[in-house]
N, C-alpha and C positions, 0 to 999 in steps of 0.2 A: 504494500500500500504506500503510495507516495502522497506526501502532505505538502501543500503550498498555500500561497495567499496572494491577494492583490488588494489595492486600496482605491476604491471607487472615488473617494474624495479628491484624489490626485489625478483623476481622469483615466485611471487604469481600468482595463476590462479583462475578461477571461483570457484574452490573447497575451496579457502581460503577467501571467501568474509566475511568481518566483517560487520554485520548489526548494525544499530543504535538500541537502545533498543525500547521496545514496546511503550514507551511514545513518541517516535519520529515518530509515524505513520503519514503519510501525508494524509490530507483531500483532496480527489479528487475534491471536489467542490470549494476549495480555490485555489488561484494562487500558483503554485508550482515553487519555484526557486531552482533548483538543485545546483547552485553555493553556496548557503548558507550551504548546506550539505557538499559540497567539502571543504569549509573553516573550518567547524566544525571538519571534519575528519582530515584535516591537522593539526589543533591545537592540537587535541587529540594525534595524532601520534608524533608530536613534543614534547609534554609534557611528554609522557610516553616511548619514544624510543630514547633517547640521542640527541635530537635536531639536531644540524648541522652534527653530525657524522652519522645520520641516514636519515635525510630528508633535502635535499638542494634545491636550486633554480632549477626549471625545472623538478622536479619530476612529474610523471604523475599518477593521480588517475583514475582508471576505475570505473565508477559509475554503480550501478545495482539497478533497481527498479523492485520489484516483480519477481526476478530471471531472468530479462532481461537486458542485457547490454544496457545502454543508451548513452554512450560516454565516451571519455577520456578527462581529464581536466588537464592542466598544473598548477603547483603550483608556485606562486611567493612569495618569502620570503623577507619581509622588515626587516631591521635591526633597532632595537630600543635599545639604550644603557640603562643599569641599573646603577644607581649611589648609592654610600654609602659614609659615611664620618667618620672621627675620629678626635679627638681633637689633635692639635699640642702641644707638650710639650716643 
């Protein structure tokens, strides 16, 4: 089973499906949690497509399994600050 996604909000269609690599094939005998794949897709898109400028709260990912649409999923973005420091002179 191949799992992929596309983002209608960005003008993508079924022709633009991004599939997870072959190592991410889903075992039909095991429990399948599509939301794990949605989160992984959102993290990848965030990391490689300009974060907030590209993917914000409420984006909708359309998930595809074996070339069949299985549903749309809202993305929720949590804000986690990153800290750094420098010595005061």
